[in-house]
DRENMAR-388417 format. One record per residue (C-alpha): residue number from 1; residue in three letters; x, y, z; chain. Coordinates in steps of 0.001 Angstrom, whole numbers, plus 524288, in hexadecimal, padded with zeros to 5 digits. Layout:
% residues N
{nr NUM; rest ALA; c1 X; c2 Y; c3 Z; kette A}
...
END
This chain:
% residues 195
{nr 1; rest MET; c1 7B9DE; c2 8351A; c3 79B34; kette A}
{nr 2; rest ILE; c1 7C757; c2 82FAA; c3 797A0; kette A}
{nr 3; rest ARG; c1 7CD3C; c2 83618; c3 7A3B3; kette A}
{nr 4; rest ILE; c1 7C309; c2 82FBF; c3 7ACA0; kette A}
{nr 5; rest PHE; c1 7C5D3; c2 82292; c3 7A64C; kette A}
{nr 6; rest GLN; c1 7D48E; c2 82458; c3 7A831; kette A}
{nr 7; rest LYS; c1 7D2B3; c2 8282B; c3 7B680; kette A}
{nr 8; rest HIS; c1 7C9E4; c2 81C62; c3 7B8AE; kette A}
{nr 9; rest ASN; c1 7D434; c2 81347; c3 7B2D0; kette A}
{nr 10; rest LYS; c1 7DF03; c2 819CC; c3 7BABF; kette A}
{nr 11; rest ASP; c1 7D717; c2 81853; c3 7C746; kette A}
{nr 12; rest LYS; c1 7D419; c2 80A40; c3 7C3AD; kette A}
{nr 13; rest LEU; c1 7E2B8; c2 80766; c3 7C2C1; kette A}
{nr 14; rest LEU; c1 7E51D; c2 80E26; c3 7CFC4; kette A}
{nr 15; rest TYR; c1 7DA73; c2 80629; c3 7D653; kette A}
{nr 16; rest LEU; c1 7E05D; c2 7FA05; c3 7D020; kette A}
{nr 17; rest THR; c1 7ED4D; c2 7FDF7; c3 7D672; kette A}
{nr 18; rest ILE; c1 7E637; c2 7FE96; c3 7E38E; kette A}
{nr 19; rest ILE; c1 7E02D; c2 7F12B; c3 7E11D; kette A}
{nr 20; rest ILE; c1 7ECFC; c2 7EA88; c3 7DD63; kette A}
{nr 21; rest SER; c1 7F481; c2 7F11E; c3 7E85C; kette A}
{nr 22; rest SER; c1 7E9EE; c2 7ED5B; c3 7F229; kette A}
{nr 23; rest LEU; c1 7EA43; c2 7DF28; c3 7EDD4; kette A}
{nr 24; rest ILE; c1 7F90B; c2 7DEDD; c3 7EFAC; kette A}
{nr 25; rest GLY; c1 7F785; c2 7E554; c3 7FCFB; kette A}
{nr 26; rest ILE; c1 7ECC3; c2 7DC02; c3 8017C; kette A}
{nr 27; rest LEU; c1 7F4A4; c2 7D01A; c3 7FD88; kette A}
{nr 28; rest ALA; c1 8011B; c2 7D4F3; c3 80428; kette A}
{nr 29; rest SER; c1 7F9A8; c2 7D90F; c3 8106F; kette A}
{nr 30; rest PHE; c1 7F272; c2 7CC28; c3 81123; kette A}
{nr 31; rest LEU; c1 7FF10; c2 7C458; c3 80FDA; kette A}
{nr 32; rest GLN; c1 80552; c2 7CCD5; c3 81A51; kette A}
{nr 33; rest LEU; c1 7F9A1; c2 7CAA7; c3 82351; kette A}
{nr 34; rest LEU; c1 7FAEB; c2 7BBF5; c3 82164; kette A}
{nr 35; rest GLU; c1 80938; c2 7BD04; c3 82521; kette A}
{nr 36; rest LYS; c1 805A6; c2 7C4F8; c3 8312F; kette A}
{nr 37; rest ILE; c1 7FBD1; c2 7BA93; c3 83558; kette A}
{nr 38; rest ASN; c1 805E9; c2 7B005; c3 832A9; kette A}
{nr 39; rest ILE; c1 8101C; c2 7B694; c3 83B42; kette A}
{nr 40; rest LEU; c1 80629; c2 7B8EB; c3 8461F; kette A}
{nr 41; rest GLU; c1 80284; c2 7AA8D; c3 84615; kette A}
{nr 42; rest ASN; c1 81097; c2 7A5EB; c3 8453B; kette A}
{nr 43; rest PRO; c1 81B17; c2 7B016; c3 848A7; kette A}
{nr 44; rest SER; c1 825D1; c2 7A751; c3 84317; kette A}
{nr 45; rest ALA; c1 81EDC; c2 7A554; c3 835FE; kette A}
{nr 46; rest THR; c1 82668; c2 7A771; c3 82979; kette A}
{nr 47; rest LEU; c1 81F19; c2 7B179; c3 82172; kette A}
{nr 48; rest ILE; c1 81E97; c2 7B151; c3 812A1; kette A}
{nr 49; rest CYS; c1 8227F; c2 7BF9F; c3 81269; kette A}
{nr 50; rest ASN; c1 82F46; c2 7BCF9; c3 819A7; kette A}
{nr 51; rest ILE; c1 83809; c2 7BD39; c3 80DBA; kette A}
{nr 52; rest ASN; c1 844D0; c2 7C172; c3 8140A; kette A}
{nr 53; rest TYR; c1 849A6; c2 7CA5B; c3 81EF1; kette A}
{nr 54; rest ILE; c1 84502; c2 7D682; c3 8179D; kette A}
{nr 55; rest PHE; c1 83797; c2 7D196; c3 8136C; kette A}
{nr 56; rest ASN; c1 8334E; c2 7CBD2; c3 82051; kette A}
{nr 57; rest CYS; c1 8250A; c2 7CCFD; c3 8243C; kette A}
{nr 58; rest THR; c1 826DF; c2 7C6DC; c3 8319B; kette A}
{nr 59; rest ASN; c1 82E81; c2 7D2B0; c3 83667; kette A}
{nr 60; rest ILE; c1 823FF; c2 7DBBE; c3 8312E; kette A}
{nr 61; rest LEU; c1 817F3; c2 7D442; c3 835AA; kette A}
{nr 62; rest ASP; c1 81D46; c2 7D2AE; c3 8437F; kette A}
{nr 63; rest ALA; c1 81F46; c2 7E164; c3 844FC; kette A}
{nr 64; rest TRP; c1 8158C; c2 7EB09; c3 84AE3; kette A}
{nr 65; rest GLN; c1 815BB; c2 7F2B6; c3 83E1D; kette A}
{nr 66; rest SER; c1 80E75; c2 7E7AB; c3 8373F; kette A}
{nr 67; rest SER; c1 802CF; c2 7E9B6; c3 8404D; kette A}
{nr 68; rest PHE; c1 803C0; c2 7F85F; c3 841D4; kette A}
{nr 69; rest PHE; c1 7F537; c2 7FA60; c3 84497; kette A}
{nr 70; rest GLY; c1 7F3FB; c2 7EE5A; c3 84D41; kette A}
{nr 71; rest PHE; c1 7F09A; c2 7E4B8; c3 84274; kette A}
{nr 72; rest PRO; c1 7F8B0; c2 7DFCD; c3 836E6; kette A}
{nr 73; rest ASN; c1 7FB8A; c2 7EA49; c3 82CD0; kette A}
{nr 74; rest SER; c1 7F894; c2 7E02A; c3 82257; kette A}
{nr 75; rest LEU; c1 7EA74; c2 7DF7A; c3 82707; kette A}
{nr 76; rest MET; c1 7E93F; c2 7EE2F; c3 8258F; kette A}
{nr 77; rest CYS; c1 7EF54; c2 7ED32; c3 81802; kette A}
{nr 78; rest ILE; c1 7E5CB; c2 7E2A5; c3 8139D; kette A}
{nr 79; rest ILE; c1 7DA7C; c2 7EB8E; c3 8174D; kette A}
{nr 80; rest PHE; c1 7E0D3; c2 7F74E; c3 8109C; kette A}
{nr 81; rest PHE; c1 7E397; c2 7EFF4; c3 80400; kette A}
{nr 82; rest ALA; c1 7D614; c2 7E9A7; c3 803F4; kette A}
{nr 83; rest VAL; c1 7CFA0; c2 7F70D; c3 804F2; kette A}
{nr 84; rest MET; c1 7D890; c2 7FC5B; c3 7FA35; kette A}
{nr 85; rest LEU; c1 7D571; c2 7F096; c3 7F1A5; kette A}
{nr 86; rest THR; c1 7C6E3; c2 7F2E9; c3 7F36C; kette A}
{nr 87; rest ILE; c1 7C7CB; c2 80162; c3 7F034; kette A}
{nr 88; rest GLY; c1 7D0D8; c2 7FE47; c3 7E4CE; kette A}
{nr 89; rest LEU; c1 7C6FB; c2 7F4AB; c3 7DF30; kette A}
{nr 90; rest VAL; c1 7BBF8; c2 7FE82; c3 7E0B1; kette A}
{nr 91; rest GLY; c1 7C3D7; c2 808EC; c3 7D98F; kette A}
{nr 92; rest TRP; c1 7C8C4; c2 7FF7E; c3 7CF34; kette A}
{nr 93; rest THR; c1 7BAF8; c2 7FB60; c3 7CB97; kette A}
{nr 94; rest GLY; c1 7B7D9; c2 80988; c3 7C886; kette A}
{nr 95; rest SER; c1 7B017; c2 80D42; c3 7D490; kette A}
{nr 96; rest THR; c1 7B1CC; c2 81AEC; c3 7D9CD; kette A}
{nr 97; rest ILE; c1 7B858; c2 81B5E; c3 7E704; kette A}
{nr 98; rest ASN; c1 7B4AE; c2 82687; c3 7EFFC; kette A}
{nr 99; rest LYS; c1 7BF4A; c2 830D7; c3 7F19F; kette A}
{nr 100; rest ILE; c1 7BF47; c2 82FA4; c3 80084; kette A}
{nr 101; rest LEU; c1 7C0F2; c2 820D8; c3 7FFBF; kette A}
{nr 102; rest ARG; c1 7CC23; c2 8225E; c3 7F606; kette A}
{nr 103; rest LEU; c1 7D2E3; c2 82C2B; c3 7FEEA; kette A}
{nr 104; rest VAL; c1 7D0F8; c2 82362; c3 80AD3; kette A}
{nr 105; rest MET; c1 7D72E; c2 81819; c3 8033B; kette A}
{nr 106; rest HIS; c1 7E239; c2 8213C; c3 7FF5E; kette A}
{nr 107; rest PHE; c1 7E42E; c2 82501; c3 80DA4; kette A}
{nr 108; rest PHE; c1 7E517; c2 816D3; c3 8120A; kette A}
{nr 109; rest THR; c1 7EE74; c2 813DA; c3 806F2; kette A}
{nr 110; rest THR; c1 7F707; c2 81F43; c3 80B13; kette A}
{nr 111; rest PHE; c1 7F69F; c2 81A50; c3 8191B; kette A}
{nr 112; rest PHE; c1 7FB0F; c2 80CC5; c3 814AF; kette A}
{nr 113; rest LEU; c1 80586; c2 812F7; c3 80C31; kette A}
{nr 114; rest GLY; c1 80B52; c2 8199C; c3 81835; kette A}
{nr 115; rest PHE; c1 808EB; c2 80E38; c3 82173; kette A}
{nr 116; rest GLY; c1 80F02; c2 80491; c3 817FB; kette A}
{nr 117; rest PHE; c1 81AF5; c2 80D24; c3 8162C; kette A}
{nr 118; rest TRP; c1 81CA3; c2 80DFB; c3 824F7; kette A}
{nr 119; rest TYR; c1 81AAA; c2 7FF54; c3 82647; kette A}
{nr 120; rest LEU; c1 824E1; c2 7FC30; c3 81BEC; kette A}
{nr 121; rest TRP; c1 82E48; c2 805D9; c3 82262; kette A}
{nr 122; rest GLN; c1 82C30; c2 7FEFF; c3 82F5D; kette A}
{nr 123; rest SER; c1 82DF0; c2 7F1B1; c3 82907; kette A}
{nr 124; rest ILE; c1 83AA1; c2 7F561; c3 8225D; kette A}
{nr 125; rest PHE; c1 84143; c2 7FDB3; c3 82CB8; kette A}
{nr 126; rest SER; c1 83B63; c2 7F975; c3 839C3; kette A}
{nr 127; rest LEU; c1 8387A; c2 7EB21; c3 8374E; kette A}
{nr 128; rest GLY; c1 84326; c2 7E86C; c3 82D63; kette A}
{nr 129; rest SER; c1 83A8D; c2 7E048; c3 8245E; kette A}
{nr 130; rest ILE; c1 830CB; c2 7E1C1; c3 81979; kette A}
{nr 131; rest CYS; c1 823FE; c2 7DAA3; c3 81779; kette A}
{nr 132; rest ILE; c1 82255; c2 7D780; c3 80914; kette A}
{nr 133; rest PHE; c1 81389; c2 7D845; c3 80A87; kette A}
{nr 134; rest CYS; c1 814D9; c2 7E61F; c3 80FE5; kette A}
{nr 135; rest LEU; c1 81C19; c2 7EA3D; c3 8039B; kette A}
{nr 136; rest PHE; c1 8110D; c2 7E503; c3 7FB2B; kette A}
{nr 137; rest CYS; c1 806F9; c2 7EBE5; c3 803B4; kette A}
{nr 138; rest TYR; c1 80E4C; c2 7F8BC; c3 802DB; kette A}
{nr 139; rest SER; c1 80FBE; c2 7F769; c3 7F41E; kette A}
{nr 140; rest ALA; c1 800FC; c2 7F5C0; c3 7F39A; kette A}
{nr 141; rest VAL; c1 7FF17; c2 801FE; c3 7FBE2; kette A}
{nr 142; rest LEU; c1 807E7; c2 80993; c3 7F28A; kette A}
{nr 143; rest GLY; c1 7FF98; c2 8052A; c3 7E6F7; kette A}
{nr 144; rest ILE; c1 7F302; c2 808E8; c3 7EDD8; kette A}
{nr 145; rest SER; c1 7F8A9; c2 8161D; c3 7F1E8; kette A}
{nr 146; rest PHE; c1 7FCAA; c2 818E2; c3 7E3E4; kette A}
{nr 147; rest ALA; c1 7EEF0; c2 815FE; c3 7DF1A; kette A}
{nr 148; rest TRP; c1 7E7A4; c2 81DBC; c3 7E997; kette A}
{nr 149; rest LEU; c1 7F028; c2 829AE; c3 7E757; kette A}
{nr 150; rest ARG; c1 7ECA4; c2 829BD; c3 7D8FC; kette A}
{nr 151; rest ILE; c1 7DE3A; c2 826BC; c3 7DB44; kette A}
{nr 152; rest ASN; c1 7DC98; c2 8312B; c3 7E5D0; kette A}
{nr 153; rest ILE; c1 7E583; c2 83BB2; c3 7E087; kette A}
{nr 154; rest ASP; c1 7DA6A; c2 84535; c3 7DDAB; kette A}
{nr 155; rest ASP; c1 7D427; c2 8433C; c3 7EAFE; kette A}
{nr 156; rest LEU; c1 7DFB0; c2 8435C; c3 7F45E; kette A}
{nr 157; rest PRO; c1 7DEEC; c2 84E27; c3 7FE96; kette A}
{nr 158; rest MET; c1 7EA61; c2 856AE; c3 7FA9D; kette A}
{nr 159; rest ASN; c1 7ED07; c2 86460; c3 7F5B8; kette A}
{nr 160; rest LYS; c1 7EC66; c2 867D0; c3 7E74E; kette A}
{nr 161; rest SER; c1 7FB10; c2 868A2; c3 7E4E1; kette A}
{nr 162; rest ALA; c1 7FD72; c2 85B4C; c3 7EB1C; kette A}
{nr 163; rest ARG; c1 7F269; c2 85575; c3 7E2F1; kette A}
{nr 164; rest VAL; c1 7F7E9; c2 85B61; c3 7D659; kette A}
{nr 165; rest TYR; c1 8056D; c2 855FF; c3 7D98C; kette A}
{nr 166; rest LEU; c1 80019; c2 84898; c3 7DCF4; kette A}
{nr 167; rest LYS; c1 7F7C8; c2 8481E; c3 7D0A0; kette A}
{nr 168; rest LYS; c1 803CA; c2 84BA7; c3 7C8A3; kette A}
{nr 169; rest CYS; c1 80B33; c2 8408A; c3 7CF1F; kette A}
{nr 170; rest THR; c1 8007F; c2 836A8; c3 7CC41; kette A}
{nr 171; rest ASN; c1 7FE77; c2 83B91; c3 7BE55; kette A}
{nr 172; rest ASP; c1 80CCA; c2 83992; c3 7BAF0; kette A}
{nr 173; rest SER; c1 80D85; c2 82D3C; c3 7C384; kette A}
{nr 174; rest SER; c1 8185D; c2 832CC; c3 7CBF1; kette A}
{nr 175; rest ASP; c1 81040; c2 82EEC; c3 7D7E0; kette A}
{nr 176; rest ILE; c1 814D7; c2 82114; c3 7D527; kette A}
{nr 177; rest LEU; c1 8222C; c2 825B0; c3 7D9DB; kette A}
{nr 178; rest ILE; c1 81C4E; c2 82805; c3 7E75E; kette A}
{nr 179; rest TRP; c1 817E9; c2 819E6; c3 7E879; kette A}
{nr 180; rest LEU; c1 82491; c2 814B6; c3 7E2B9; kette A}
{nr 181; rest SER; c1 82C48; c2 81D5F; c3 7EC10; kette A}
{nr 182; rest ILE; c1 82539; c2 8178E; c3 7F7CC; kette A}
{nr 183; rest ALA; c1 82851; c2 809D6; c3 7F2E1; kette A}
{nr 184; rest LEU; c1 83684; c2 80DB2; c3 7F059; kette A}
{nr 185; rest ILE; c1 837CC; c2 8135E; c3 7FE09; kette A}
{nr 186; rest ILE; c1 8337E; c2 80659; c3 803BB; kette A}
{nr 187; rest ILE; c1 83CED; c2 7FEFD; c3 7FADA; kette A}
{nr 188; rest ALA; c1 847CE; c2 80862; c3 7FEE3; kette A}
{nr 189; rest GLU; c1 84494; c2 8060A; c3 80D3F; kette A}
{nr 190; rest ILE; c1 845A8; c2 7F75B; c3 80B19; kette A}
{nr 191; rest ILE; c1 852A4; c2 7F8E2; c3 803FA; kette A}
{nr 192; rest LEU; c1 85814; c2 80215; c3 80E64; kette A}
{nr 193; rest LYS; c1 8543C; c2 7F8EF; c3 81967; kette A}
{nr 194; rest PHE; c1 85779; c2 7EBA4; c3 813DA; kette A}
{nr 195; rest PHE; c1 861D9; c2 7ED36; c3 80957; kette A}
END
C-alpha cells in the first residue's frame, strides 16, 4: 500500500512537471506566433525578441526553417503544448491514462526533442541567430521528455537489458544527466558560434 502511494505521488510530480513545462511552452510559442504575425504584417517591425545580434528573432522568423511544414512552427508548438498540458492535467488529477496514449505522447515528445534540436542547430549555425522564445520552448520539451521517460519506463518497447539499464539510471537519477547534457550541448554550440 505504501509503495502504491509513493508511486502515485511520484507520478503526480511528473505530471506536474509536464503541466509546468507545457505552460512555459505555450506562452513562449504564443509570443513567438505574435511576433511572426507582426513581422508578416510589417516586415520592418521591431520585435520584442530582438535583443541584440545574437538573440534576433527577425532572422529566424524570416527563414524557411521557421515554417518547416508550411505553417509557422510556433503554431505547431502551441498545439503540441496544449495537448501535453491536457494530458498532464488528466494525469495530475489522478486519472489513469491508457498505456497506448502515454506512448503516443512520448513519441510526439521525442519527435519534438529531435526537431527542436535540429531547429536550434539551424538557427545557430545556418541563420546565425537565436530566438529567445525557441530556447524557452526547447527547455519545456526537455522537461516534458524527462517526465514521459520516467512515467513510461515500464512500458517502453525495448529489450530487457536496455530496460534494466534505463530503470537503474532513473532510480539513481543519472538520467537527469542526459537532459542536462542536451542543454549543455546547445549552450556549447552558442558559445562556439558567437563567442
